[in-house]
BAFI-3210 file (N, C-alpha, C; in Angstrom, 3 decimals, decimal comma, padded with zeros to 6 digits):
// residues 255
n [1|2|3|4|5|6|7|8|9|10|11|12|13|14|15|16|17|18|19|20|21|22|23|24|25|26|27|28|29|30|31|32|33|34|35|36|37|38|39|40|41|42|43|44|45|46|47|48|49|50|51|52|53|54|55|56|57|58|59|60|61|62|63|64|65|66|67|68|69|70|71|72|73|74|75|76|77|78|79|80|81|82|83|84|85|86|87|88|89|90|91|92|93|94|95|96|97|98|99|100|101|102|103|104|105|106|107|108|109|110|111|112|113|114|115|116|117|118|119|120|121|122|123|124|125|126|127|128|129|130|131|132|133|134|135|136|137|138|139|140|141|142|143|144|145|146|147|148|149|150|151|152|153|154|155|156|157|158|159|160|161|162|163|164|165|166|167|168|169|170|171|172|173|174|175|176|177|178|179|180|181|182|183|184|185|186|187|188|189|190|191|192|193|194|195|196|197|198|199|200|201|202|203|204|205|206|207|208|209|210|211|212|213|214|215|216|217|218|219|220|221|222|223|224|225|226|227|228|229|230|231|232|233|234|235|236|237|238|239|240|241|242|243|244|245|246|247|248|249|250|251|252|253|254|255]
n.u [026,835|026,777|025,009|024,536|023,413|023,973|026,619|026,691|028,260|027,543|028,420|028,178|025,675|024,044|021,887|019,530|020,147|021,948|020,837|018,402|019,341|020,625|018,446|016,866|018,543|018,652|016,012|016,009|017,293|019,949|022,747|023,460|025,934|026,073|027,783|029,016|030,089|028,541|027,713|025,394|023,388|024,090|023,567|020,808|020,010|020,975|019,294|016,986|017,408|017,252|019,393|021,307|024,344|026,052|028,570|030,491|032,516|035,229|035,844|037,754|040,007|043,411|044,101|041,550|039,492|040,483|040,722|038,062|036,816|038,302|037,526|034,811|034,987|036,383|034,550|032,388|033,521|033,629|032,891|030,361|029,113|029,814|028,847|029,695|028,778|029,054|029,445|030,265|029,463|030,116|029,351|031,104|032,202|033,717|035,852|036,608|037,468|038,613|041,402|040,627|037,958|038,322|040,120|038,609|036,431|037,577|038,905|036,871|034,990|036,472|039,205|038,657|036,777|038,329|040,292|038,669|037,520|039,783|040,470|038,148|038,261|040,484|039,526|037,335|038,603|039,831|037,583|036,590|034,365|031,917|030,434|030,660|029,353|029,438|028,558|027,948|027,492|025,348|026,608|029,254|029,595|029,017|029,439|030,175|030,880|030,656|030,435|032,544|034,511|033,032|031,878|034,211|035,223|033,353|033,655|036,102|035,320|033,948|036,113|037,594|035,751|035,703|038,397|038,714|036,880|038,090|040,449|039,449|037,935|039,070|038,643|036,026|034,581|032,404|032,207|030,402|028,515|026,137|024,266|022,547|019,764|018,208|017,425|015,571|017,225|019,023|021,508|021,105|019,100|020,378|022,483|021,186|019,932|022,141|023,164|021,099|021,239|023,776|023,269|021,789|019,111|016,052|013,625|013,364|011,793|010,819|013,210|013,901|011,786|012,331|014,698|013,731|012,135|013,998|014,437|013,914|011,863|010,262|010,013|011,310|013,428|013,437|014,960|014,346|013,670|016,068|017,631|016,598|017,781|020,461|020,348|019,610|021,949|023,630|022,573|020,920|021,636|022,923|025,923|027,660|027,662|029,651|031,884|030,104|027,788|024,923|022,400|020,224|018,522|016,263|016,510|018,048|020,813|021,630|023,411]
n.v [-083,771|-083,657|-085,383|-083,496|-080,089|-078,172|-075,797|-072,559|-069,937|-066,759|-064,177|-060,600|-060,399|-058,571|-057,357|-057,369|-059,838|-061,441|-061,445|-062,747|-065,262|-066,121|-066,301|-068,199|-070,453|-070,812|-071,466|-073,972|-075,357|-074,791|-073,549|-070,255|-067,928|-064,588|-062,379|-059,104|-055,863|-053,910|-053,865|-053,546|-054,275|-056,960|-057,937|-057,597|-059,421|-061,841|-062,016|-062,871|-065,481|-068,581|-069,209|-067,745|-066,008|-062,946|-061,225|-058,480|-057,230|-056,196|-057,537|-056,996|-056,225|-056,862|-060,234|-060,756|-062,438|-065,052|-064,917|-064,556|-066,931|-068,819|-068,118|-068,792|-071,574|-072,295|-071,652|-073,380|-075,762|-076,638|-075,992|-075,989|-074,805|-072,183|-069,091|-066,878|-063,864|-061,107|-057,980|-055,353|-052,673|-050,167|-047,391|-046,120|-044,068|-045,565|-044,090|-042,608|-044,091|-044,971|-045,680|-045,991|-046,968|-049,435|-050,711|-050,906|-052,452|-054,871|-055,737|-056,487|-058,007|-059,938|-060,596|-061,089|-063,168|-065,221|-065,630|-066,304|-068,667|-070,306|-070,279|-071,375|-073,754|-074,998|-075,680|-077,327|-079,301|-080,840|-081,839|-083,370|-082,720|-080,332|-077,287|-074,692|-071,680|-069,267|-065,926|-064,781|-063,073|-062,246|-060,190|-060,844|-062,002|-060,161|-057,281|-054,437|-051,383|-049,177|-050,294|-051,766|-052,553|-053,978|-056,026|-057,302|-058,174|-060,109|-061,916|-062,826|-064,092|-066,270|-067,669|-068,195|-069,836|-072,163|-072,983|-073,346|-075,373|-077,525|-077,772|-078,537|-080,771|-083,421|-083,775|-084,038|-081,701|-079,295|-076,659|-074,078|-071,678|-068,946|-067,017|-064,264|-062,625|-059,532|-057,996|-057,048|-055,104|-052,843|-052,213|-052,922|-051,085|-048,572|-048,841|-049,066|-046,589|-044,916|-045,789|-044,971|-042,177|-041,754|-042,397|-040,268|-040,299|-039,248|-040,221|-042,519|-044,775|-045,578|-046,320|-048,487|-050,192|-050,784|-052,230|-054,426|-055,633|-056,908|-059,316|-062,684|-064,155|-062,095|-060,679|-059,362|-060,758|-061,705|-061,393|-063,623|-065,614|-066,021|-066,769|-069,284|-070,812|-070,678|-072,004|-074,522|-075,396|-075,366|-077,224|-079,236|-080,063|-082,717|-084,392|-084,618|-082,394|-079,856|-077,053|-075,623|-073,244|-071,704|-070,266|-067,824|-065,987|-065,529|-066,225|-064,279|-064,576|-066,427|-067,680]
n.w [051,991|055,571|058,254|060,092|060,606|057,756|057,378|056,219|054,501|053,440|051,378|051,053|052,172|053,350|052,146|049,354|046,839|048,319|050,894|050,358|049,543|051,891|053,700|052,371|052,437|055,206|055,686|054,670|056,577|057,092|058,993|058,959|058,091|057,776|055,925|055,467|054,348|055,321|058,384|059,915|058,118|057,712|060,265|060,401|058,447|059,549|061,720|060,575|060,146|061,646|064,337|063,042|062,166|062,205|060,372|060,173|057,742|055,640|052,748|050,882|052,152|053,062|053,517|054,501|053,285|053,824|056,620|057,403|056,550|057,974|060,532|060,555|060,115|062,406|064,368|063,896|063,339|060,744|057,251|055,023|052,818|050,600|049,441|047,134|046,873|047,216|045,617|043,227|041,063|038,639|036,491|033,798|031,136|028,299|027,269|029,390|031,516|034,812|036,964|039,620|039,661|038,343|040,107|042,475|041,623|040,611|042,885|044,710|043,197|041,842|042,813|045,540|045,315|044,154|046,168|048,312|047,376|047,366|050,091|051,316|049,978|051,119|053,626|052,940|051,503|053,457|054,689|052,707|051,288|050,184|048,927|046,608|045,465|043,057|042,234|039,110|035,986|033,183|031,914|031,640|029,203|027,349|025,195|026,637|026,650|028,417|030,846|031,531|033,440|035,323|033,692|032,811|035,249|035,965|033,904|034,684|037,065|036,010|034,963|037,298|038,612|036,990|037,189|039,977|040,373|039,059|040,548|043,024|042,583|042,992|045,675|046,273|046,255|044,946|042,536|041,286|039,306|039,283|037,075|037,307|035,742|034,731|037,632|040,487|042,333|044,501|043,381|040,680|039,955|040,322|038,537|036,046|035,958|035,765|033,306|031,621|031,884|030,806|028,208|027,516|028,124|029,364|030,197|032,339|032,922|030,417|029,262|030,913|030,304|027,640|027,909|029,354|027,431|025,924|027,086|026,587|027,982|028,682|031,066|034,186|036,770|040,284|043,561|045,165|043,341|041,963|044,120|044,627|042,637|043,411|045,871|044,972|043,645|045,854|047,629|046,441|043,848|041,795|042,860|040,783|039,297|038,411|037,838|036,321|034,871|035,828|034,185|035,024|033,619|032,167|029,540|028,436|028,494|026,234|024,564]
ca.u [026,549|026,680|023,696|024,399|022,940|025,066|027,043|026,817|028,728|027,057|029,002|027,244|024,365|023,352|020,710|019,388|020,248|022,622|019,870|017,451|020,046|020,826|017,164|016,445|019,363|018,211|014,721|016,313|017,932|021,362|023,228|023,940|026,761|025,839|028,930|028,818|030,787|027,492|027,494|023,993|022,621|024,389|022,864|019,388|019,843|021,171|018,116|015,953|017,847|017,417|020,794|022,176|025,458|026,448|029,979|030,771|033,910|035,591|036,529|038,863|041,178|044,423|043,919|040,215|038,752|040,985|040,395|036,625|036,500|038,887|036,709|033,595|035,370|036,753|033,342|031,486|034,355|033,519|032,170|029,776|028,676|030,237|028,219|030,410|027,767|029,411|029,865|030,157|029,525|029,998|029,272|032,022|032,422|034,929|036,924|036,907|037,650|039,577|041,989|039,901|036,827|038,845|040,702|037,535|035,610|038,316|039,242|035,744|034,303|037,329|040,258|038,042|036,168|039,399|040,909|037,678|037,433|040,956|040,386|037,111|038,746|041,394|038,690|036,517|039,512|040,007|036,289|036,262|033,006|031,605|029,915|030,900|028,554|029,854|027,591|028,511|026,521|025,322|027,529|030,571|029,610|028,505|030,318|029,565|031,974|030,492|030,293|033,588|035,175|032,130|031,784|035,493|035,357|032,503|034,331|037,104|034,640|033,714|037,396|037,891|034,837|036,172|039,683|038,495|036,176|039,062|041,376|038,799|037,210|039,558|038,302|034,579|034,035|031,922|032,232|029,548|028,131|024,793|024,263|021,197|019,414|017,798|016,859|015,211|018,090|019,496|022,597|020,532|018,388|021,319|023,245|020,366|019,734|023,382|023,229|020,134|021,791|024,900|022,685|021,015|017,693|015,423|012,505|013,993|010,886|010,823|014,495|013,804|010,860|013,043|015,632|012,951|011,666|015,090|014,449|012,997|010,676|009,415|009,879|012,487|013,368|013,611|015,998|013,924|013,722|017,479|018,103|016,202|018,816|021,654|020,095|019,640|023,347|024,267|022,014|020,142|022,196|023,724|027,329|028,432|027,582|030,702|032,433|028,989|027,197|023,466|021,881|018,894|018,406|015,066|016,901|018,904|022,120|021,152|024,455]
ca.v [-083,099|-084,536|-085,432|-082,269|-078,943|-077,591|-074,437|-071,800|-068,553|-065,976|-062,843|-059,609|-060,870|-057,514|-056,887|-057,881|-061,271|-062,105|-061,681|-063,784|-066,549|-066,486|-066,703|-069,443|-071,536|-071,033|-072,164|-075,367|-075,973|-074,441|-072,486|-069,269|-066,792|-063,491|-061,472|-057,912|-054,678|-053,223|-054,729|-053,462|-055,096|-058,358|-058,261|-057,725|-060,696|-062,943|-062,097|-063,565|-066,868|-069,253|-069,448|-067,026|-065,246|-061,828|-060,835|-057,257|-057,295|-055,722|-058,679|-056,554|-055,966|-057,915|-061,389|-060,860|-063,643|-066,203|-064,757|-064,756|-068,351|-069,530|-067,827|-069,607|-072,976|-072,480|-071,545|-074,524|-076,932|-077,008|-075,086|-076,832|-074,030|-070,792|-068,364|-065,628|-062,980|-059,688|-057,432|-053,909|-052,277|-048,737|-046,997|-045,081|-044,079|-046,269|-043,126|-041,897|-045,056|-044,560|-046,759|-046,159|-047,863|-050,765|-051,315|-051,255|-053,524|-056,127|-056,168|-057,175|-058,963|-060,995|-061,056|-061,653|-064,451|-066,206|-065,935|-066,989|-070,046|-071,041|-070,429|-072,368|-075,013|-075,635|-076,292|-078,379|-080,376|-081,711|-082,486|-084,181|-082,364|-078,921|-076,687|-073,265|-071,075|-067,896|-065,150|-064,139|-062,186|-062,257|-059,146|-061,428|-062,458|-059,068|-056,144|-053,321|-050,409|-048,269|-051,121|-052,716|-053,116|-054,991|-057,153|-058,015|-058,856|-061,299|-062,891|-063,412|-065,019|-067,504|-068,370|-068,693|-070,944|-073,369|-073,412|-073,851|-076,652|-078,565|-077,937|-079,148|-081,984|-084,665|-083,828|-084,118|-080,344|-078,749|-075,200|-073,678|-070,267|-068,539|-065,738|-063,684|-061,627|-058,228|-058,342|-055,848|-054,808|-051,461|-052,092|-052,950|-049,833|-047,465|-049,069|-048,729|-045,130|-044,331|-046,095|-044,107|-040,813|-041,740|-042,432|-039,055|-040,627|-038,614|-041,058|-043,727|-045,921|-046,032|-046,991|-049,782|-051,030|-051,246|-053,280|-055,601|-056,288|-057,719|-060,601|-063,587|-064,484|-060,909|-060,108|-059,379|-061,713|-061,087|-062,035|-064,928|-066,575|-066,332|-067,492|-070,688|-071,458|-070,798|-073,059|-075,804|-075,777|-075,536|-078,323|-080,257|-080,515|-083,942|-084,084|-084,700|-081,072|-078,925|-076,211|-075,220|-071,910|-071,765|-068,986|-067,450|-064,682|-065,475|-066,411|-063,179|-065,196|-067,587|-068,233]
ca.w [053,254|056,735|058,885|060,863|059,829|056,973|057,697|054,976|054,560|052,301|051,375|050,528|052,646|054,078|051,420|048,004|046,569|049,420|051,976|049,925|049,580|053,291|054,277|051,727|052,995|056,587|055,629|054,355|057,727|057,241|059,873|057,994|058,495|056,844|055,937|054,644|054,830|056,069|059,547|060,331|057,192|058,019|061,502|060,060|057,737|060,502|062,581|059,820|060,000|062,936|064,709|062,117|062,710|061,356|060,372|059,435|057,306|054,311|052,156|050,027|052,990|052,990|054,392|055,071|052,891|054,566|058,039|057,562|056,401|059,109|061,710|060,469|060,309|063,810|065,185|063,694|063,066|059,340|056,358|053,985|051,659|050,444|048,337|046,864|046,301|047,340|044,332|042,998|039,659|038,389|035,087|033,314|029,702|027,865|027,030|030,633|032,593|035,824|037,765|040,881|039,463|038,042|041,311|043,414|041,057|040,561|044,246|045,341|042,328|041,299|043,722|046,742|044,969|043,981|047,452|049,144|046,878|047,841|051,553|051,592|049,434|052,080|054,662|052,345|051,110|054,622|054,945|051,527|050,872|050,249|047,697|046,432|044,397|042,763|041,467|037,934|035,342|031,724|031,433|031,361|027,816|026,527|024,919|027,363|026,775|029,549|032,059|031,192|034,621|035,884|032,769|032,843|036,542|035,964|033,041|035,569|037,978|035,253|034,887|038,649|038,896|036,300|037,741|041,332|040,265|038,709|041,671|044,182|042,203|043,611|047,095|046,422|046,413|043,684|042,377|040,174|039,360|038,881|036,360|037,352|034,743|035,273|038,931|041,233|043,465|044,527|042,431|039,334|039,719|040,182|037,314|034,887|035,953|035,242|031,880|030,942|031,837|029,882|026,863|027,314|028,242|030,518|030,613|032,857|032,819|029,021|029,089|031,585|029,548|026,451|028,330|029,732|026,216|025,378|027,774|025,885|028,773|028,742|032,414|035,038|037,869|041,595|044,370|045,660|042,235|041,738|045,302|044,495|041,838|044,243|046,853|044,266|043,474|047,156|048,415|045,760|042,581|041,900|043,136|039,542|038,660|038,840|036,768|035,477|035,022|035,756|033,716|035,492|032,955|031,337|028,153|027,979|028,259|025,472|023,699]
c.u [026,441|025,255|023,462|023,860|024,113|025,351|027,325|027,286|028,274|027,662|028,040|025,822|023,551|022,094|020,584|019,458|020,907|021,695|018,890|018,090|020,207|019,539|016,699|017,246|018,945|016,891|014,887|017,116|019,392|021,582|023,935|024,773|026,611|026,979|028,670|029,643|029,834|027,089|026,044|023,118|022,841|023,646|021,375|019,123|019,966|019,958|016,959|016,231|017,985|018,877|021,775|023,226|025,828|027,940|030,113|032,235|034,055|036,438|037,646|040,116|042,136|044,140|042,503|039,421|039,182|040,594|038,915|036,276|037,095|038,068|035,432|033,920|035,733|035,516|032,493|032,212|034,196|032,873|031,674|029,475|029,286|029,514|028,931|029,476|028,167|029,919|029,635|030,217|029,335|030,036|030,288|032,142|033,725|036,101|037,331|037,055|038,761|040,158|041,198|038,743|037,305|039,371|039,606|036,734|036,337|038,658|038,110|035,195|035,163|038,364|039,672|037,428|037,236|039,990|039,949|037,499|038,597|040,882|039,336|037,553|039,674|040,618|037,948|037,360|039,706|038,724|035,948|034,830|032,826|031,116|030,151|030,055|028,980|028,772|028,315|027,424|026,504|026,287|028,883|030,712|029,147|029,582|029,665|030,628|031,873|030,309|031,397|034,257|034,322|032,076|033,068|035,663|034,536|033,014|035,431|036,502|034,347|034,991|037,778|037,025|035,323|037,470|039,525|037,800|037,147|040,017|040,748|038,065|037,749|039,141|036,791|033,896|033,607|031,964|031,448|029,207|026,692|024,903|022,843|020,987|019,054|016,942|016,629|016,064|018,516|020,607|022,080|019,867|019,358|022,133|022,444|020,074|020,965|023,529|022,289|020,671|022,942|024,431|021,847|019,519|017,125|014,244|013,061|013,102|010,834|012,107|014,455|012,892|011,521|013,996|014,887|012,476|012,750|015,113|013,459|011,745|009,776|009,216|011,218|012,309|013,442|014,596|015,604|014,009|015,168|018,040|017,740|017,219|020,103|021,498|020,122|021,077|024,008|023,808|021,478|020,757|022,970|025,191|028,229|028,418|028,676|031,263|031,341|028,485|025,694|022,935|020,436|018,588|017,189|015,361|017,784|020,301|021,870|022,220|025,331]
c.v [-084,115|-084,519|-084,196|-081,154|-078,348|-076,160|-073,706|-070,386|-067,855|-064,583|-061,860|-059,898|-059,796|-057,004|-057,659|-059,388|-062,014|-062,399|-062,783|-065,165|-067,024|-067,010|-068,031|-070,633|-071,850|-071,788|-073,641|-076,045|-075,651|-073,450|-071,480|-068,188|-065,740|-062,489|-060,289|-056,774|-053,795|-054,106|-054,711|-054,317|-056,571|-058,812|-058,454|-059,049|-061,869|-063,115|-062,823|-065,059|-067,513|-069,628|-068,752|-066,210|-064,148|-061,563|-059,568|-057,248|-056,732|-056,799|-058,280|-056,253|-057,151|-059,018|-061,631|-062,068|-064,877|-066,115|-065,018|-066,232|-069,170|-069,312|-068,664|-071,072|-073,262|-072,488|-072,823|-075,831|-077,455|-075,858|-075,931|-076,077|-072,636|-070,215|-067,019|-064,683|-061,506|-059,161|-055,942|-053,651|-050,780|-048,460|-045,893|-045,195|-044,797|-045,312|-042,361|-042,855|-044,617|-045,773|-047,033|-047,132|-049,285|-051,444|-051,760|-052,454|-054,858|-056,650|-056,972|-058,297|-060,139|-061,494|-061,711|-063,019|-065,537|-066,621|-066,660|-068,435|-070,884|-071,298|-071,466|-073,741|-075,736|-076,320|-077,495|-079,567|-081,360|-082,470|-083,521|-083,933|-080,858|-078,414|-075,183|-072,788|-069,621|-067,190|-064,426|-063,281|-062,426|-061,225|-059,719|-061,859|-061,374|-058,013|-054,900|-052,249|-049,515|-048,986|-052,163|-053,341|-054,223|-056,226|-057,985|-058,774|-060,133|-062,350|-063,586|-064,403|-066,335|-068,334|-068,966|-069,906|-072,235|-073,889|-074,000|-075,205|-077,792|-078,832|-078,730|-080,442|-083,257|-084,847|-083,844|-082,789|-079,829|-077,230|-074,854|-072,193|-070,084|-067,169|-065,172|-062,709|-060,309|-058,476|-057,062|-055,724|-053,345|-051,242|-052,063|-051,617|-048,677|-047,597|-048,651|-047,237|-044,431|-044,588|-045,203|-042,691|-040,728|-041,762|-041,197|-039,272|-040,008|-039,429|-042,415|-044,942|-046,461|-046,793|-048,389|-050,734|-051,591|-052,389|-054,561|-056,356|-057,124|-059,122|-061,542|-063,966|-063,280|-060,295|-060,134|-060,429|-060,968|-061,919|-063,433|-065,992|-066,986|-067,131|-068,973|-071,464|-071,659|-071,937|-074,434|-076,284|-076,095|-076,788|-079,500|-080,806|-081,816|-083,592|-084,185|-083,369|-080,181|-078,219|-075,724|-073,829|-072,050|-070,382|-068,804|-066,053|-064,578|-065,649|-065,317|-063,685|-066,515|-068,236|-069,243]
c.w [054,395|057,272|059,736|059,977|059,053|057,404|056,384|055,262|053,284|052,395|050,700|050,957|053,336|053,409|050,118|047,885|047,723|050,574|051,592|049,964|051,023|053,920|053,687|052,243|054,432|056,621|055,291|055,471|057,925|058,380|058,968|058,673|057,407|056,963|055,007|055,229|055,622|057,250|060,004|059,424|057,442|059,271|061,248|059,345|058,694|061,400|061,893|059,686|061,375|063,182|063,780|062,840|061,726|061,495|059,525|059,047|055,904|053,658|051,205|050,838|052,933|054,007|054,865|054,570|053,686|056,037|058,296|057,517|057,543|060,373|061,718|060,743|061,757|064,705|065,099|063,392|061,643|058,568|055,194|052,694|051,720|049,244|048,206|046,113|046,319|046,001|044,239|041,501|039,508|036,897|034,808|031,809|029,375|027,738|028,283|031,808|033,536|036,544|039,045|040,733|039,187|039,303|042,282|042,913|041,080|041,953|044,868|044,469|041,913|042,301|044,966|046,458|044,841|045,324|048,384|048,692|047,390|049,345|051,934|051,100|050,390|053,195|054,097|051,881|052,254|054,946|053,881|051,083|050,977|048,907|047,716|045,259|044,246|041,949|040,339|037,290|033,841|031,137|031,049|029,908|026,849|026,285|025,501|027,615|028,004|030,889|032,055|032,410|035,232|034,997|032,808|034,152|036,567|034,983|033,835|036,549|037,270|035,186|036,240|038,980|038,259|036,911|039,140|041,303|039,957|039,874|042,809|043,862|042,864|045,068|047,331|046,615|045,048|043,708|041,118|040,305|038,920|038,234|036,369|036,198|035,399|036,505|039,723|042,491|043,399|043,503|040,992|039,012|039,485|038,899|036,091|034,817|035,390|033,745|031,085|030,810|030,845|028,433|026,565|027,396|029,512|031,048|031,054|032,677|031,395|028,719|029,708|030,818|028,292|026,808|028,700|028,498|025,539|025,978|027,092|026,676|029,032|030,108|033,118|036,131|039,200|042,413|044,829|044,567|041,950|042,916|045,222|043,659|042,613|045,239|046,189|044,084|044,810|047,892|047,605|044,483|042,771|042,093|041,911|038,784|039,230|037,616|035,827|035,834|034,815|035,387|034,178|034,939|032,069|029,865|027,615|027,656|027,526|024,611|024,446]
res [x|x|x|x|x|x|x|x|x|x|x|x|x|x|x|x|x|x|x|x|x|x|x|x|x|x|x|x|x|x|x|x|x|x|x|x|x|x|x|x|x|x|x|x|x|x|x|x|x|x|x|x|x|x|x|x|x|x|x|x|x|x|x|x|x|x|x|x|x|x|x|x|x|x|x|x|x|x|x|x|x|x|x|x|x|x|x|x|x|x|x|x|x|x|x|x|x|x|x|x|x|x|x|x|x|x|x|x|x|x|x|x|x|x|x|x|x|x|x|x|x|x|x|x|x|x|x|x|x|x|x|x|x|x|x|x|x|x|x|x|x|x|x|x|x|x|x|x|x|x|x|x|x|x|x|x|x|x|x|x|x|x|x|x|x|x|x|x|x|x|x|x|x|x|x|x|x|x|x|x|x|x|x|x|x|x|x|x|x|x|x|x|x|x|x|x|x|x|x|x|x|x|x|x|x|x|x|x|x|x|x|x|x|x|x|x|x|x|x|x|x|x|x|x|x|x|x|x|x|x|x|x|x|x|x|x|x|x|x|x|x|x|x|x|x|x|x|x|x|x|x|x|x|x|x]
***
């Protein structure tokens, strides 16, 4: 990093983990650009960050990852950190999967991440410095028939992370990922409610308690705790750390 304040772009920053990451980076002195399809949410996040900037954008639109990153680089004359956090997940029975869900999930969770890594990589290659952190999931290593599009998309993110890390290593740019465990977000809550209904479970709390007991540490995490791991990779990790996956799952992702 330079002596100047690092510039960080966080996608999916309008709420949840993205907002926590954006605020945590700002607290460490970064200039944060909060990008989200929910422009109002992005604006709220930017207001929590000194000198923060909001960008309302649909990153699945043609050319949008590149345009977003070029806009940030043009505004600040560089980009030091990219956090690919924007994501989507939907529950469908394995026997009733639809192209619509697959297309939506892969477009945001995988294609956008790959294209954003390449776009940020072009900027960081010229700087000879930069850090990219992708948000993956323990789901990428699990057999989840009713959550297959999401799990497959995150397995793809793991592959993109490794490939991008190798492509950018000669230029001093690191690419790593964070795999959050069960975390209190709107997406987590809605996903688990859908899973419970698909299993024919009417007592949602009992279902959630059963899932929590699967976590070796015996508790769920929250956005701020996971954000601390993202910030570590973005600012504090030794520059020799690249192509790695940081599991913040309480031991759930133990293999």
